[in-house]
C-alpha positions, 0 to 999 in steps of 0.5 A: 248560462251558469258555468259548471255547477255554480249558482245562477247569477241574477240581476234585478232591474226595476225602478220600484224598491218594493218590487226589487226587494220582493224579488230578491227575498224570493230568489235568495231563498233558493240555494242555486240562485244568487242575486248579483245586483239590483238596478233602479233604471235602464242605465244601471241595468246595462252597467250591471250586465257588463262582463262578467255578465249575469246569467239572468236579467229580470228586466222591468218594461217601464223604467226611467231613462232607458226603458226595458225594451231599450235595454234589451235592444242594447244588450241584443245589439252587443251580442249579450243576449242569446242561448249562450248569453244573458237570459232576459225575462221581462217584468210588467204589470201589463200583458199588452200584445205590443209589449209581448211581441216586441220583447220576444222579437228583440230576444227576450227569453221570457215574459212575466207579469208582476202578479205571477206566482212565486213558483212561476218566477223561479221556473222562469229564472231557471228556464232563462238560465238554461237558455229556454223560454218561460211565459206567464200563463196569460202571456202564453195564452195571448201568444197561442191566440195570436198564432191561431188568429194568424193561422186562420188568416193564412188559411183564408188567404191565397196559398200562392203569394203574389208575383214578386211578393216577399215574405213579411218575416225574413226568417220565414224564407230561411225555413227551407234551410233547416234539416229534417231533424231541425224541423222536428226540434223547431216544431217541439219548440213551438209546443213549448217543450224544454230541451230535456223534454225535446231530448226525451221525445226525440231520444237524443241527448240534451246536448244534441238538442242544444246544438240543434237549437243553436243551429236553428237560431243561426240559420233563421237569423234569430236571437232566442228560442222564444223568437224561434217558437213564435215563428214556428207557431205562426208558420211551421207546418 
């Protein structure tokens, strides 16, 4: 997250020069965004994400050396990714379900197709800098579709788990640790609301919402609000 009122510092990681230059050209038209560096491969991306860290990393899924998912895993493993760390937005020409699921599971806060519009890119960068999630419309449809399919499967299955069975998702077992207000916030995360929208809906301050989100992630053992939203879409009442 940007400190104080400073600009959002962005690192662009993509092995295609035309993509790097195009993204830089768009971002540099904005007064509140600066491009802190560009990376041509995964190792370069990790180097540019060393302290002082950027606020946002636009990370191509497929790159030589370390690919984007490996870079994301390395950053997440070092604690660099999260609500108070780097906001990672994955970039790809594909919207394959396995990429989406793995990126969100590893802590990505956003997932954009390279065909996304100028406006979608800027929205995603600002959302990631604020610790919020941003998905391309086609990706969002897939996530929602996955939730609907999963919900139907749950309804078709027995309401009671088999004796001795454990939930497939470890975070699911921790949902009961949340307070009623945290359940409210989690439900609104599942709707895709921003911190400001949640604050307005619940009539509390944005700072209070950010605190709730941070506690939710800690209690559920998750790295990003994107993971929390995905969990809530699958399991939250």
